[in-house]
Structures are given as C-alpha cells and as structure tokens.
C-alpha positions in Angstrom: 16.6 8.4 11.8 14.4 6.4 14.2 16.5 5.8 17.1 14.7 6.3 20.3 11.7 7.0 18.4 8.2 5.5 19.9 5.8 4.5 17.4 2.2 3.1 17.8 -0.1 1.5 15.2 -4.0 2.2 15.7 -4.9 -1.1 13.9 -2.5 -4.1 13.7 -3.8 -6.1 11.0 -2.2 -7.2 7.7 -0.6 -3.8 6.9 0.0 -2.7 10.0 1.8 -6.3 10.9 3.8 -5.8 7.8 5.0 -2.4 8.8 5.8 -3.6 12.2 7.7 -6.7 10.7 9.7 -4.7 8.6 10.7 -2.1 11.0 11.6 -5.1 13.5 13.5 -7.2 11.2 15.5 -4.4 10.0 16.2 -3.5 13.7 15.2 0.1 12.9 13.0 0.5 16.0 13.3 -1.4 19.1 10.3 -3.6 20.0 10.1 -2.0 23.0 9.2 1.1 21.6 6.6 -0.2 19.3 2.9 -0.5 20.6 0.4 -2.7 18.6 -3.1 -1.6 19.2 -6.1 -3.9 17.8 -9.6 -5.1 18.9 -8.7 -8.5 18.2 -6.8 -10.3 21.2 -5.5 -13.1 18.8 -3.9 -10.8 16.5 -2.3 -9.0 19.5 -0.8 -12.3 20.7 0.5 -13.0 17.8 2.5 -9.7 17.2 3.8 -10.3 21.0 5.0 -13.5 20.3 6.6 -13.1 16.9 8.2 -9.5 17.3 7.9 -9.0 21.0 6.3 -5.6 20.9 3.7 -4.0 23.1 0.4 -4.5 22.8 -2.9 -2.9 23.8 -6.8 -3.0 23.0 -6.9 0.5 24.2 -6.2 3.1 21.5 -5.8 5.9 24.2 -3.2 4.0 25.7 -1.3 3.3 22.9 -0.9 7.0 21.8 0.3 8.0 24.9 3.9 9.6 24.6 4.2 8.3 20.8 6.4 10.2 18.4 4.8 8.6 15.2 1.0 7.4 15.3 0.4 5.0 12.6 -3.5 4.9 11.6 -3.9 1.3 9.7 -7.6 1.0 10.4 -10.3 0.0 7.7 -12.2 3.0 6.6 -15.6 2.4 8.1 -13.6 2.6 11.6 -12.2 6.1 11.2 -15.1 8.1 12.6 -15.4 6.1 15.7 -11.6 5.9 16.2 -11.0 9.5 15.5 -13.7 10.7 18.0 -11.9 8.4 20.4 -8.8 9.7 19.9 -9.6 13.5 19.5 -7.5 15.7 21.6 -5.4 12.6 22.8 -2.5 12.9 20.6 0.7 14.3 21.9 1.1 18.0 20.3 4.5 17.0 18.4 3.4 13.5 17.1 3.2 12.7 13.4 0.1 10.6 12.2 0.9 8.6 9.3 -2.5 7.4 7.7 -2.5 4.1 5.2 -6.5 4.4 5.4 -7.5 3.9 2.0 -9.6 7.0 0.9 -9.3 9.1 3.8 -8.5 12.6 3.0 -5.9 14.4 5.3 -8.6 17.0 5.6 -11.1 14.8 7.2 -8.2 13.0 9.4 -7.2 16.3 10.7 -10.7 17.4 11.4 -11.4 14.4 13.4 -8.3 14.1 15.4 -7.7 17.9 15.8 -4.3 17.4 14.8 -2.6 18.8 11.6 1.0 17.1 11.4 -0.2 14.5 9.1 1.1 12.1 6.2 -1.4 10.3 4.1 0.2 6.8 2.2 -1.2 5.0 -0.3 0.7 1.6 -0.1 -0.4 -1.7 -1.9 -0.7 -5.3 -1.0 2.8 -6.3 -2.0 3.8 -4.5 1.2 3.2 -8.0 2.8 6.1 -9.3 1.1 8.0 -6.4 0.9 7.6 -5.3 -2.7 5.1 -2.4 -1.8 4.7 0.9 -4.2 3.9 3.5 -1.4 3.0 7.1 -2.7 2.8 9.8 0.1 2.2 13.2 0.7 2.1 15.3 4.0 0.9 18.6 5.5 3.0 21.7 5.8 3.2 21.1 9.5 5.3 17.9 8.9 8.9 18.6 9.6 11.8 17.8 7.4 13.1 15.2 10.0 9.7 13.7 10.0 9.4 13.2 6.3 12.6 11.5 6.4 11.5 9.2 9.5 8.4 8.6 7.0 10.7 7.8 4.1 12.6 5.2 6.3 9.6 3.4 7.5 8.0 3.2 4.1 11.1 1.8 2.5 10.6 -1.0 4.8 7.8 -2.0 2.6 9.1 -1.5 -0.7 9.7 1.6 -2.6 8.2 4.9 -2.0 7.1 8.0 -3.9 6.8 11.5 -2.4 4.1 14.0 -4.3 3.3 17.5 -3.6 -0.4 17.2 -4.1 -3.1 14.9 -2.3 -4.7 14.7 -5.7 -2.0 12.2 -6.9 -3.2 9.9 -4.2 -6.3 9.0 -6.0 -4.3 8.6 -9.2 -2.1 6.4 -7.3 -5.2 4.6 -6.0 -6.3 3.9 -9.4 -2.9 2.6 -10.7 -0.6 1.1 -8.1 -3.1 0.6 -5.1 -5.7 -1.3 -7.2 -2.9 -2.5 -9.7 -2.3 -5.6 -8.3 -5.6 -6.7 -8.9 -5.5 -6.2 -12.6 -2.1 -8.1 -12.5 -3.9 -11.0 -10.6 -6.8 -11.2 -13.0 -4.3 -11.4 -15.9 -2.5 -14.0 -14.0 -5.7 -15.9 -13.2 -6.5 -15.7 -17.4 -3.2 -16.9 -18.7 -3.3 -19.7 -15.7 -6.8 -20.8 -17.1 -5.8 -20.7 -20.5 -2.8 -23.0 -20.1 -5.3 -25.4 -18.2 -7.5 -25.1 -21.0 -4.6 -26.1 -23.5 -4.0 -29.2 -21.3 -1.4 -28.0 -18.7 -2.0 -29.2 -15.2 -2.9 -26.2 -13.3 0.3 -26.5 -11.4 2.7 -26.3 -14.0 0.3 -23.5 -15.8 0.9 -21.4 -12.5 4.3 -22.2 -12.5 4.9 -21.0 -16.4 2.8 -17.8 -15.8 4.3 -16.7 -12.3 7.8 -17.2 -13.5 7.0 -15.4 -17.2 5.5 -12.6 -15.2 8.5 -12.2 -12.6 11.1 -12.6 -15.3 9.4 -10.0 -17.5 9.3 -7.4 -14.9 13.0 -8.2 -14.1 14.0 -7.9 -17.8 12.0 -4.4 -18.0 13.8 -3.1 -14.8 17.4 -4.2 -16.1 16.9 -3.1 -19.7 15.5 0.3 -18.9 13.6 0.1 -22.4 10.3 1.3 -23.4 7.6 -1.4 -23.2 7.0 -1.1 -26.8 10.5 -1.9 -27.6 10.6 -4.9 -25.1 7.4 -6.3 -26.7 8.8 -5.8 -30.3 11.6 -7.8 -29.3 9.4 -10.6 -28.7 7.2 -10.3 -31.6 8.6 -11.9 -35.1 6.6 -10.6 -38.5 3.7 -13.4 -38.8 4.5 -15.3 -36.0 2.8 -16.9 -33.0 3.2 -13.5 -30.7 2.0 -11.0 -33.6 -1.1 -13.5 -33.8 -1.6 -13.4 -30.0 -1.1 -9.2 -30.0 -3.5 -9.0 -32.9 -6.4 -10.5 -31.0 -5.7 -8.6 -27.7 -5.6 -5.5 -29.8 -9.0 -6.7 -31.5 -10.6 -7.4 -28.2 -9.8 -3.6 -26.9 -7.2 -5.0 -24.4 -5.6 -1.4 -23.8 -8.6 0.4 -24.0 -10.5 -1.9 -21.4 -7.7 -1.5 -19.1 -7.4 2.1 -19.5 -11.0 2.6 -19.0 -10.8 0.3 -15.7 -8.0 2.4 -14.2 -10.1 5.6 -15.1 -13.1 4.5 -13.5 -11.2 3.5 -10.3 -9.8 7.0 -10.2 -12.9 8.5 -10.4 -14.5 6.4 -8.0 -11.6 6.9 -5.5 -11.9 10.8 -5.8 -15.8 10.2 -5.3 -15.3 8.4 -2.3 -12.8 10.6 -0.9 -15.3 13.4 -1.5 -18.1 11.5 0.7 -15.5 11.0 3.4 -14.5 14.8 3.2 -18.0 16.0 3.5 -19.6 13.2 5.8 
C-alpha cells in the first residue's frame, strides 16, 4: 500500500517521531523515502541516527515531490507554516494533519490544498497503543484513504468517521482520555501510599490492576456493569468503595469533565476556523 510512497513530516517531535518509528520499524516505507522537517537540529540528528531518514529544517524543501505530507506541528505554528507552504504542495499530494483542534477548512484555506485528512490520535501512540479517529475530504481518493489506515495502524487502532464533528467528540473522549486515566491512577497510588505501601509497590499494584482490567474487559466482551458486578459481593469491601464513589458523584463529575472538554474543543475549533 505504501510502496514507493514519499512522505514528509512537517514537525517531527513526539507524535511525528512515533509515526516515523512505526513506519520504519514495520518496513512500510523505506527510510530513504521519508523526510523529517523540524526547527530543532538535535531532534533531526536523533531521527537521522535512529531511523536513517532524510532531515531538513526547510519546510518547502521537505514537501517537494512528496505523496503524503504529515502536519505534526503545534497549533500555534499553523498560521506561520501554512503561509510558508501555501502553493508549494504537489497538486496530488495528501495532507494528513494531526494538529489538535485545527479544522479541515482552516488547513485547506491556509494551504490552498483540498486533499486533507484530519486525525485525532492520543499519546499512547508513543507506545503503539493509540486510538486514532480520523476523517477525510471528498478529494481524498480511496487509495489515499487506505494509505492513511495503514499509517495510523502503526500507532495502534484507527477509526474512520464520516463527519468532522466527531473529531471534537473524540478529542474529549479518547484524545483527552489518557489524562483522566492518569489522574485516576495517581489518586489510587496516593491512596495506597496513605495506607502504608511504598510508592513503588503502590504503583506496581495500580498499573497491573488497570492493565489487567482492560485486558479482561477486551477478552470477555461483557458490559462494564456486568464486569463490575462480578467483583462486587453484597455488603463487601467493593460495595462499600463503590458506594463512596457514587456518593461523591464520580460518574457525574467524569461525565461533566468530558462534556466540558467537548465544548472547549468546539469553541477552539471555531476560533481557529474564523481567526
């Protein structure tokens, strides 16, 4: 699917680097066909040494003759980079944006280019466990869509949606989701330390419990409520703990947090689209 495809990364930090790692380790694209562009020489040196890809600090040079152009820059750099690359992209190239909160309309407007895919990945991409939600403009061909699926599969799981509105929902649920999980983990670890465990042992207990629970949920394919009931004996310790969580509004607070993130994503997207 990606044989002889030339790809460049505009912005080659953590997420761009993770994609380069996945593509090269799985030998989906030859290192000679990958160009990484970044303003930081140390990052470029690291990528060249680790993956033997081409590197440059010149974005215009990077996009020349490329089939896929990955935008993996920070949102605040979009205006400057868009102005720099306007009219410079090959006419048949696919633009794949992983810029948080940047709407397709804004990207197309800045670049004067309309074959655009927008992706909402999350940070577990750094360990090939991402959940990437993506959508595409009508100008993106079926072949290009299949290329996108192949690229995103190197980061973890991918899900195509047919409307960009779902990207804001994904931002709030899976994009921001790791932060909710990390805060939950932190609270559990701190509780373990408060009871008397060392922090190292408390971390081990919590990490394995969460990892095992996710694996069990995937394998059983049962509703989470059913799985929860399997652990909850009448009048037991789990029932008491769950009572306190419900009493504290755990579900409601989490739901409100996700809804707030969704509203914020829509608001920021509107600003970027109009600004």
